[in-house]
PADOMAR-401366 format. One record per atom (N, C-alpha, C): residue in one letter; x negated, y negated, z. Coordinates in steps of 0.02 Angstrom, whole numbers, padded with zeros to 5 digits, always signed. Atoms other than C-alpha are relative to their C-alpha. Example, Ala and Ser with C-alpha at 12.3 -4.5 7.8 and 13.67 -1.06 7.14 Angstrom:
A-00045+00059+00000
A-00615+00225+00390
A-00045-00060+00000
S+00042+00059-00003
S-00684+00053+00357
S+00039-00055+00037
END
This chain:
X-00036-00049-00040
X-09775+03363-05655
X+00054-00035+00040
X-00056+00028-00037
X-09610+03336-05566
X+00047+00057+00017
X-00053-00049-00014
X-09454+03425-05503
X+00066-00029-00021
X-00067+00018+00021
X-09290+03405-05597
X+00049+00057+00014
X-00042-00059-00008
X-09222+03582-05577
X-00020+00037+00064
X+00014-00036-00062
X-09209+03664-05406
X+00004+00075-00013
X+00001-00073+00007
X-09248+03850-05391
X+00017+00031+00067
X-00020-00031-00063
X-09158+03952-05259
X-00046+00059+00017
X+00041-00057-00022
X-09243+04089-05157
X+00020+00063-00038
X-00023-00061+00035
X-09135+04223-05239
X-00022+00000-00073
X+00020+00004+00070
X-09172+04161-05415
X-00075+00012-00008
X+00073-00010+00003
X-09359+04154-05380
X-00018+00073+00012
X+00015-00070-00014
X-09360+04329-05305
X+00014+00044-00060
X-00017-00040+00059
X-09272+04401-05458
X-00049-00013-00056
X+00049+00017+00052
X-09392+04309-05573
X-00066+00035+00012
X+00064-00030-00017
X-09547+04371-05482
X+00000+00075-00005
X-00005-00073+00006
X-09482+04549-05488
X-00020+00025-00069
X+00019-00019+00067
X-09524+04547-05673
X-00077+00001-00009
X+00073+00005+00004
X-09711+04522-05635
X-00033+00049+00048
X+00041-00038-00046
X-09850+04618-05552
X-00048-00046+00036
X+00042+00048-00035
X-09913+04472-05449
X+00016-00003+00075
X-00016-00003-00071
X-09843+04520-05279
X+00062-00038+00019
X-00059+00033-00027
X-09709+04447-05168
X-00015-00072+00019
X+00008+00071-00016
X-09681+04262-05134
X-00018-00010+00074
X+00021+00018-00067
X-09771+04192-04981
X+00018-00073+00014
X-00015+00071-00008
X-09750+04003-05008
X+00019-00029-00069
X-00026+00028+00062
X-09662+03894-05137
X+00022-00071+00014
X-00020+00070-00011
X-09646+03705-05151
X-00004-00038-00066
X+00000+00042+00059
X-09609+03574-05282
X-00059-00048-00001
X+00054+00049+00010
X-09743+03459-05354
X+00030-00062-00030
X-00035+00061+00020
X-09685+03279-05370
X-00036-00041-00052
X+00037+00043+00045
X-09823+03206-05478
X+00019+00012-00073
X-00014-00006+00071
X-09789+03170-05662
X+00073-00013-00016
X-00067+00020+00021
X-09631+03146-05763
X+00033+00049-00048
X-00026-00039+00056
X-09604+03289-05886
X+00039+00062+00019
X-00030-00064-00014
X-09567+03463-05820
X+00008+00010+00075
X-00006-00018-00071
X-09516+03544-05654
X-00056+00048+00016
X+00059-00040-00017
X-09673+03613-05573
X+00000+00018+00074
X+00001-00026-00067
X-09698+03718-05418
X-00066+00034+00014
X+00057-00037-00025
X-09846+03779-05319
X+00027+00066+00029
X-00024-00066-00019
X-09823+03966-05294
X-00057+00041+00029
X+00048-00047-00030
X-09919+04078-05175
X+00034+00067+00009
X-00025-00068-00009
X-09891+04266-05181
X-00051+00040+00040
X+00046-00043-00037
X-09972+04411-05092
X-00064+00015-00039
X+00061-00012+00039
X-10099+04420-05234
X-00040-00064-00016
X+00037+00062+00014
X-10148+04235-05248
X+00045-00059-00014
X-00034+00063+00013
X-10099+04060-05303
X+00013-00008-00075
X-00021+00010+00069
X-10006+04012-05463
X+00039-00066-00005
X-00044+00056+00014
X-09909+03870-05543
X+00059+00026-00040
X-00061-00017+00037
X-09729+03896-05599
X+00026-00064-00032
X-00026+00058+00037
X-09665+03776-05733
X+00066+00017-00032
X-00063-00003+00036
X-09486+03752-05790
X+00000-00058-00049
X+00006+00050+00052
X-09482+03660-05955
X+00066-00036-00009
X-00061+00041+00001
X-09358+03517-05958
X+00016-00023-00071
X-00032+00013+00064
X-09262+03438-06100
X-00046-00033-00052
X+00043+00034+00049
X-09401+03333-06179
X-00044+00049-00038
X+00043-00050+00032
X-09500+03491-06220
X+00043+00043-00047
X-00034-00042+00048
X-09444+03581-06378
X-00017+00073+00014
X+00017-00069-00018
X-09430+03766-06328
X-00032+00039-00056
X+00031-00037+00055
X-09481+03822-06502
X-00075-00013-00003
X+00071+00016+00001
X-09651+03741-06472
X-00038+00031+00059
X+00033-00026-00060
X-09686+03825-06305
X-00050+00056-00016
X+00051-00050+00016
X-09773+03977-06384
X-00065-00032-00025
X+00060+00034+00022
X-09894+03854-06466
X-00041-00024+00059
X+00036+00025-00059
X-09938+03772-06300
X-00033+00057+00038
X+00026-00055-00039
X-09959+03937-06210
X-00056+00036-00037
X+00052-00031+00040
X-10059+04010-06354
X-00064-00042+00000
X+00059+00044-00002
X-10175+03858-06355
X-00037+00008+00067
X+00032-00008-00065
X-10207+03875-06168
X-00037+00066+00005
X+00032-00066+00000
X-10246+04060-06188
X-00064-00002-00042
X+00058+00005+00045
X-10364+04020-06333
X-00056-00041+00032
X+00050+00043-00031
X-10454+03879-06243
X-00035+00035+00058
X+00028-00036-00058
X-10477+03984-06086
X-00047+00056-00023
X+00042-00054+00026
X-10551+04124-06193
X-00062-00026-00035
X+00056+00028+00038
X-10672+04004-06279
X-00038-00053+00040
X+00047+00039-00040
X-10760+03922-06134
X+00028-00059+00038
X-00028+00056-00037
X-10639+03792-06066
X+00036+00027+00062
X-00035-00020-00061
X-10581+03808-05886
X+00068-00035+00003
X-00068+00026+00000
X-10393+03785-05895
X+00047+00055+00022
X-00046-00052-00022
X-10237+03875-05833
X+00013+00052-00055
X-00015-00055+00046
X-10203+04044-05914
X+00071+00024+00012
X-00068-00027-00009
X-10023+04100-05945
X-00003+00071+00027
X-00004-00066-00030
X-09976+04252-05842
X+00058+00038-00032
X-00053-00040+00032
X-09880+04386-05937
X+00036+00043+00051
X-00039-00046-00041
X-09740+04484-05855
X-00013+00071-00024
X+00012-00070+00016
X-09730+04672-05866
X+00014+00016-00074
X-00016-00014+00070
X-09656+04663-06041
X-00051-00032-00048
X+00052+00029+00041
X-09811+04570-06103
X+00012-00072-00021
X-00017+00068+00020
X-09725+04401-06125
X-00008-00048+00059
X+00008+00051-00052
X-09771+04243-06028
X+00059-00048+00003
X-00055+00048+00003
X-09623+04136-06084
X+00065+00035+00018
X-00060-00033-00025
X-09462+04178-05991
X+00055-00052+00014
X-00055+00045-00019
X-09299+04101-05924
X+00009+00002+00075
X-00014+00005-00071
X-09263+04039-05748
X+00045-00061+00011
X-00047+00054-00016
X-09116+03934-05688
X+00021-00040-00062
X-00022+00032+00061
X-09062+03897-05866
X-00054-00038-00037
X+00057+00033+00033
X-09235+03835-05917
X-00050+00052-00023
X+00058-00039+00016
X-09379+03911-06010
X-00052-00010+00055
X+00047+00003-00057
X-09515+03950-05883
X-00060+00044-00013
X+00061-00040+00004
X-09691+04017-05867
X-00040-00009+00064
X+00048+00002-00055
X-09817+04057-05731
X-00070-00003-00030
X+00070+00004+00021
X-09998+04006-05753
X-00045+00008+00061
X+00048-00007-00054
X-10155+04036-05652
X-00012-00067+00033
X+00015+00059-00039
X-10203+03912-05517
X-00074-00016-00004
X+00071+00020+00003
X-10365+03812-05530
X-00019-00036+00065
X+00022+00036-00060
X-10463+03758-05375
X-00028-00069-00018
X+00027+00066+00011
X-10519+03579-05356
X+00050-00054+00018
X-00040+00059-00018
X-10452+03404-05324
X-00007-00052-00054
X+00007+00054+00049
X-10410+03268-05447
X-00019-00065+00034
X+00025+00060-00032
X-10492+03100-05414
X+00054-00054+00008
X-00048+00055-00013
X-10374+02975-05331
X-00029-00067-00018
X+00035+00060+00022
X-10503+02841-05368
X-00056+00021-00046
X+00051-00019+00049
X-10606+02861-05526
X-00064-00039+00014
X+00066+00029-00011
X-10790+02830-05496
X-00044+00014-00061
X+00043-00008+00059
X-10932+02817-05620
X-00023+00072-00007
X+00025-00069+00004
X-10991+02993-05575
X+00051+00049-00028
X-00050-00043+00031
X-10827+03065-05638
X-00001-00003-00076
X-00013+00014+00071
X-10839+02992-05812
X-00043+00042-00048
X+00041-00043+00042
X-10986+03089-05883
X+00027+00071-00004
X-00029-00067+00004
X-10917+03260-05833
X+00066+00002-00037
X-00063+00003+00037
X-10747+03207-05901
X-00012-00002-00075
X+00015+00005+00071
X-10821+03158-06069
X-00024+00066-00028
X+00025-00065+00023
X-10913+03324-06083
X+00056+00051-00003
X-00055-00048-00001
X-10757+03422-06036
X+00048-00013-00059
X-00043+00015+00056
X-10654+03331-06167
X-00030+00025-00066
X+00033-00024+00060
X-10781+03369-06303
X-00001+00076-00003
X-00003-00073-00003
X-10787+03550-06245
X+00069+00025-00021
X-00068-00017+00021
X-10598+03558-06264
X+00006-00005-00076
X-00005+00009+00073
X-10611+03490-06442
X-00038+00054-00037
X+00038-00053+00032
X-10745+03616-06486
X+00034+00068+00009
X-00032-00065-00013
X-10654+03762-06404
X+00063+00010-00042
X-00062-00005+00037
X-10496+03723-06500
X-00009+00012-00075
X+00012-00003+00072
X-10578+03736-06671
X+00025+00065-00032
X-00020-00064+00029
X-10533+03920-06694
X+00074+00017+00008
X-00072-00013-00010
X-10349+03904-06648
X+00037-00024-00062
X-00027+00016+00066
X-10261+03911-06816
X+00067-00036+00001
X-00064+00035+00002
X-10082+03858-06773
X-00008-00075+00014
X+00003+00072-00011
X-10051+03670-06778
X+00067-00025+00027
X-00060+00032-00025
X-09926+03554-06695
X-00005-00075-00012
X-00001+00072+00011
X-09880+03380-06752
X+00009-00036+00067
X-00006+00039-00061
X-09899+03250-06615
X+00066-00038+00001
X-00066+00031-00003
X-09719+03204-06573
X-00004-00071+00027
X+00008+00067-00028
X-09784+03050-06481
X-00059-00036-00033
X+00049+00036+00040
X-09905+02996-06617
X+00030-00063-00029
X-00022+00066+00026
X-09890+02833-06716
X+00070+00000-00030
X-00067-00001+00029
X-09732+02888-06808
X+00054-00002+00053
X-00050-00001-00053
X-09645+02904-06640
X+00004-00063+00041
X+00002+00060-00044
X-09689+02734-06566
X+00056-00049-00016
X-00054+00047+00016
X-09565+02628-06662
X+00068+00024+00027
X-00063-00023-00030
X-09416+02739-06614
X+00002-00008+00076
X+00001+00010-00072
X-09472+02732-06432
X+00014-00073+00018
X-00011+00071-00013
X-09479+02543-06437
X+00072-00019-00014
X-00069+00016+00017
X-09310+02535-06522
X+00048+00022+00055
X-00044-00026-00053
X-09233+02639-06381
X-00005-00041+00064
X+00010+00038-00061
X-09303+02524-06247
X+00007-00075-00009
X+00005+00071+00013
X-09298+02354-06332
X+00053-00042+00036
X-00054+00040-00028
X-09128+02295-06268
X-00009-00015+00074
X+00008+00009-00072
X-09182+02314-06087
X-00073-00015+00019
X+00071+00009-00015
X-09370+02285-06102
X-00012-00063+00040
X+00012+00063-00035
X-09357+02106-06041
X+00024+00001+00072
X-00016-00009-00071
X-09282+02170-05878
X-00064+00015+00039
X+00063-00018-00033
X-09457+02233-05839
X-00046-00060+00002
X+00038+00063+00002
X-09544+02072-05893
X+00027-00043-00056
X-00026+00043+00054
X-09475+01923-05989
X-00048-00004-00058
X+00041+00004+00060
X-09537+01920-06168
X-00035+00064-00019
X+00035-00062+00013
X-09596+02101-06162
X+00018+00029-00069
X-00020-00029+00064
X-09494+02158-06313
X-00035-00033-00058
X+00032+00036+00056
X-09563+02023-06427
X-00075+00014-00002
X+00071-00014-00001
X-09742+02054-06370
X-00015+00070-00027
X+00011-00068+00024
X-09726+02240-06403
X+00015+00006-00075
X-00014-00001+00072
X-09647+02212-06574
X-00061-00025-00039
X+00057+00029+00035
X-09795+02104-06625
X-00060+00047+00003
X+00058-00044-00007
X-09927+02222-06555
X+00008+00064-00040
X-00010-00063+00035
X-09850+02378-06630
X-00008-00010-00076
X+00009+00013+00072
X-09841+02301-06804
X-00073-00004-00018
X+00072+00007+00013
X-10026+02257-06793
X-00034+00068+00003
X+00033-00065-00009
X-10076+02430-06732
X+00017+00047-00058
X-00019-00047+00053
X-09977+02528-06861
X-00030-00020-00067
X+00030+00022+00062
X-10045+02421-07002
X-00074+00019-00006
X+00071-00014+00000
X-10224+02460-06950
X-00017+00073+00017
X+00013-00068-00024
X-10203+02642-06898
X-00040+00041-00051
X+00042-00038+00047
X-10340+02753-06975
X+00034+00066-00020
X-00034-00060+00026
X-10285+02900-07083
X-00047+00056-00017
X+00046-00051+00026
X-10444+02996-07125
X-00053+00022+00050
X+00048-00022-00051
X-10534+03029-06960
X+00006+00075+00013
X-00003-00072-00015
X-10577+03207-06902
X+00060+00018+00044
X-00061-00024-00034
X-10425+03304-06841
X-00014+00066+00034
X+00005-00064-00036
X-10412+03445-06714
X+00053+00002+00053
X-00048-00006-00054
X-10317+03500-06561
X-00021-00045+00057
X+00015+00048-00053
X-10308+03365-06428
X+00045+00013+00061
X-00040-00007-00061
X-10248+03364-06248
X+00056-00052+00001
X-00048+00055+00008
X-10161+03195-06272
X+00028-00027+00065
X-00027+00025-00063
X-10129+03168-06086
X-00052+00011+00056
X+00052-00018-00048
X-10297+03187-05998
X-00013-00056+00050
X+00004+00048-00054
X-10264+03071-05852
X-00038+00031+00059
X+00036-00029-00057
X-10360+03091-05688
X+00038+00055+00036
X-00036-00052-00036
X-10220+03194-05612
X+00005+00066-00039
X+00003-00062+00039
X-10246+03323-05750
X-00071+00028-00005
X+00070-00023+00000
X-10432+03347-05714
X-00020+00013+00072
X+00021-00019-00067
X-10493+03441-05561
X-00076+00000+00004
X+00071+00000-00014
X-10665+03418-05485
X-00015+00042+00062
X+00022-00039-00057
X-10760+03531-05367
X-00076-00004+00002
X+00072+00007-00007
X-10936+03496-05302
X-00031-00041-00055
X+00027+00046+00049
X-10960+03355-05426
X+00008+00022-00072
X-00009-00025+00068
X-10913+03459-05578
X+00075+00005-00016
X-00069-00012+00021
X-10753+03474-05679
X+00015+00074+00010
X-00018-00070-00014
X-10670+03632-05614
X+00060+00024-00040
X-00054-00022+00043
X-10526+03632-05736
X+00041-00058-00027
X-00047+00047+00031
X-10408+03538-05853
X+00069+00033+00001
X-00067-00028-00005
X-10220+03560-05832
X+00049-00040-00043
X-00058+00034+00029
X-10051+03510-05906
X-00010-00015-00075
X+00011+00005+00072
X-10066+03542-06093
X+00064-00011-00040
X-00065+00001+00033
X-09883+03507-06135
X+00012-00062-00042
X-00001+00052+00051
X-09922+03351-06236
X-00051+00015-00055
X+00052-00016+00049
X-10061+03438-06333
X+00028+00003-00070
X-00023+00004+00070
X-10053+03421-06521
X-00061+00003-00046
X+00052+00003+00051
X-10153+03423-06682
X-00001-00072-00027
X+00001+00072+00016
X-10209+03244-06710
X-00073-00022-00003
X+00068+00028+00003
X-10360+03129-06723
X-00037+00014+00065
X+00038-00015-00060
X-10494+03190-06603
X-00021-00063+00037
X+00021+00062-00032
X-10554+03013-06570
X+00057-00035+00036
X-00058+00028-00036
X-10377+02965-06518
X+00002+00028+00071
X+00004-00029-00067
X-10398+03086-06371
X-00052-00036+00041
X+00052+00039-00035
X-10558+02993-06326
X+00029-00068+00021
X-00030+00065-00016
X-10460+02829-06333
X+00049+00005+00059
X-00045-00011-00056
X-10329+02900-06215
X-00040+00001+00065
X+00041-00004-00061
X-10467+02940-06090
X-00031-00067+00018
X+00027+00066-00015
X-10546+02768-06106
X+00053-00043+00035
X-00054+00035-00033
X-10377+02696-06058
X+00011+00025+00071
X-00020-00031-00063
X-10347+02817-05916
X-00055-00001+00054
X+00056-00009-00047
X-10521+02822-05837
X-00044-00061+00009
X+00051+00053+00001
X-10612+02659-05873
X+00025-00069+00020
X-00024+00064-00026
X-10503+02521-05801
X+00001+00003+00076
X+00000+00006-00072
X-10522+02463-05622
X+00071-00016+00026
X-00066+00015-00027
X-10374+02437-05503
X+00026-00070-00017
X-00021+00067+00020
X-10374+02252-05552
X+00007-00007-00076
X-00007-00005+00073
X-10366+02308-05737
X-00058-00030-00039
X+00061+00018+00036
X-10541+02248-05777
X-00029+00064-00032
X+00029-00058+00034
X-10623+02364-05905
X-00071+00010+00024
X+00067-00016-00025
X-10777+02452-05835
X-00040+00031-00057
X+00037-00023+00058
X-10897+02466-05981
X-00051+00054+00019
X+00046-00052-00022
X-11017+02572-05878
X+00034+00068+00000
X-00038-00062+00002
X-10884+02705-05855
X+00010+00023-00072
X-00012-00017+00071
X-10845+02698-06041
X-00064+00027-00032
X+00063-00022+00029
X-11028+02715-06088
X-00018+00071+00023
X+00014-00067-00026
X-11049+02867-05975
X+00046+00052-00031
X-00049-00046+00030
X-10891+02948-06042
X-00019+00016-00072
X+00014-00009+00071
X-10938+02920-06224
X-00067+00035-00011
X+00065-00032+00008
X-11121+02970-06203
X+00004+00075+00013
X-00007-00071-00017
X-11075+03135-06120
X+00041+00036-00053
X-00040-00030+00054
X-10942+03169-06252
X-00044+00014-00060
X+00040-00006+00061
X-11066+03140-06392
X-00057+00049+00006
X+00050-00052-00007
X-11193+03260-06319
X+00029+00069-00018
X-00034-00063+00018
X-11065+03397-06354
X+00029-00005-00071
X-00028+00011+00067
X-10978+03324-06508
X-00012-00073-00019
X+00017+00069+00021
X-11048+03170-06598
X+00059-00032-00035
X-00050+00039+00036
X-10924+03037-06651
X-00030-00025-00066
X+00023+00027+00064
X-10937+02987-06833
X+00000-00076+00002
X+00001+00073+00004
X-10972+02807-06883
X+00071-00027-00006
X-00069+00023+00009
X-10790+02791-06938
X+00040+00005+00065
X-00035-00007-00064
X-10727+02856-06770
X-00022-00055+00048
X+00024+00053-00044
X-10837+02734-06676
X+00030-00067-00019
X-00028+00064+00023
X-10777+02588-06783
X+00074-00006+00015
X-00073+00001-00010
X-10595+02638-06755
X+00019-00002+00074
X-00018-00004-00071
X-10606+02641-06565
X+00047-00056+00023
X-00047+00051-00024
X-10521+02471-06538
X+00073+00015-00018
X-00070-00013+00018
X-10364+02516-06637
X+00025+00065+00030
X-00020-00062-00033
X-10362+02693-06568
X+00018-00012+00073
X-00016+00017-00070
X-10367+02621-06392
X+00063-00042+00005
X-00064+00038+00001
X-10229+02498-06437
X+00059+00049-00007
X-00053-00049+00009
X-10124+02644-06498
X+00013+00041+00061
X-00008-00039-00061
X-10157+02746-06343
X+00035-00041+00054
X-00031+00042-00051
X-10110+02599-06233
X+00074-00011-00013
X-00070+00014+00014
X-09947+02562-06322
X+00042+00064+00004
X-00036-00063-00007
X-09899+02747-06327
X+00021+00012+00073
X-00017-00012-00070
X-09908+02762-06137
X+00042-00057+00029
X-00044+00055-00021
X-09832+02591-06112
X+00072+00015-00018
X-00068-00012+00024
X-09681+02642-06216
X+00034+00058+00036
X-00032-00056-00035
X-09651+02811-06133
X+00012-00018+00073
X-00012+00022-00069
X-09673+02734-05961
X+00060-00048+00003
X-00055+00047+00002
X-09553+02595-06009
X+00067+00036-00006
X-00062-00038+00008
X-09421+02718-06068
X+00017+00037+00065
X-00013-00037-00062
X-09440+02824-05910
X+00018-00047+00057
X-00015+00049-00052
X-09438+02670-05799
X+00074-00020-00002
X-00069+00022+00009
X-09271+02622-05871
X+00051+00057+00004
X-00048-00055+00009
X-09196+02797-05882
X-00010+00059+00048
X+00008-00055-00047
X-09261+02909-05740
X+00063+00010+00041
X-00063-00010-00036
X-09106+02989-05661
X-00008-00010+00075
X+00003+00010-00073
X-09066+02940-05480
X-00008+00067+00036
X+00009-00060-00040
X-09124+03067-05352
X-00051+00049-00026
X+00051-00046+00026
X-09254+03151-05463
X-00063-00005+00042
X+00062-00001-00038
X-09407+03206-05366
X-00058-00012-00048
X+00049+00018+00050
X-09526+03112-05479
X-00028-00069+00016
X+00032+00064-00011
X-09650+02969-05466
X+00001-00040-00065
X-00002+00042+00060
X-09607+02833-05592
X-00065-00040-00004
X+00063+00036+00011
X-09757+02744-05669
X+00014-00067-00033
X-00012+00069+00021
X-09765+02557-05699
X-00024-00011-00072
X+00022+00011+00070
X-09767+02519-05887
X-00045-00060-00008
X+00039+00061+00008
X-09846+02348-05858
X-00075+00013+00012
X+00071-00017-00007
X-10009+02432-05806
X-00032+00010-00069
X+00027-00011+00067
X-10028+02478-05988
X+00007-00061-00045
X+00000+00063+00036
X-09981+02306-06050
X-00066-00037+00010
X+00065+00032-00014
X-10138+02240-05965
X-00055+00033-00041
X+00050-00036+00040
X-10241+02375-06050
X+00007-00018-00074
X-00013+00016+00070
X-10160+02340-06218
X-00029-00068-00019
X+00026+00066+00015
X-10206+02157-06209
X-00076+00000-00005
X+00073-00005+00005
X-10388+02201-06176
X-00020+00028-00068
X+00019-00032+00063
X-10396+02316-06327
X+00015-00043-00061
X-00016+00045+00055
X-10311+02190-06441
X-00053-00054-00009
X+00053+00051+00002
X-10450+02068-06397
X-00068+00028-00017
X+00065-00031+00013
X-10590+02195-06426
X-00018-00006-00074
X+00019+00012+00070
X-10686+02152-06585
X-00026+00063-00035
X+00029-00060+00031
X-10777+02317-06614
X-00017+00050+00055
X+00015-00055-00047
X-10845+02475-06532
X-00047-00022+00056
X+00045+00023-00052
X-10972+02374-06433
X+00037-00019+00064
X-00040+00015-00059
X-10831+02325-06315
X+00006+00061+00046
X-00006-00063-00037
X-10834+02508-06259
X-00068+00030+00018
X+00065-00022-00021
X-11019+02520-06226
X-00042+00034-00053
X+00038-00031+00054
X-11075+02587-06395
X-00046-00050-00034
END
């Protein structure tokens, strides 16, 4: 989440006039994240999130994202539900951007991941994978393995500004990962960005998953690998195998990993690490001045990548 496009009071009032959700009471930008412009919206009927979709999001894919969220919410996953205007459509235009309002979820995301978060997170991820099984439309993962080399190519000339030798290290790692990438693991709809700031907790339970705008149809175990990267490293970048074991055990109580998925965890985790390293690297070098956005350090994922490259098998992850 971030703010790239400002919304005036007059524009917001005209936009809300198309809905039956009451009049605006409070409205503020949300600075976290890097993709779209997001706002917390309170009206006389309740709390909502307003999202303006920025240039990285293909507008032709927005109905897929919104449809997936509607489907998941209807099949047992607590996630934001798109709010339709009076004409029955949730996707609209505001300030020259495609825009949508979704329901607000109560809860707080964990600023510091603790072991007690990891089991509920694993179960919620598996519930998402199960809930998505009946959603027929598919979406290719634009930031899957086929997209990593172009990302590196766009950042290579300046990569060593971030750390000397970074470009060469990433070239070597990416070649190794792509050569070993599995092609026949179970496929389904994945969140693809389930970081702690996209998971809300309330009274020790997951109260909702948010921000589905990287979701895609891809390897289910790759989504697990993304979570191992995002949830199981300590602030000093040491891998916490206890957190990983809790995450994986809870996931498997809802959806069992196959033997092939378990064996592929090291390379899947390598891929997840380099994917986020590369997008963070590109954004670090290219975020426009003055944007209300929190840039994320790409080197945090270099440390993770090195751990996964050294992992011999699934036992490194507590299996």
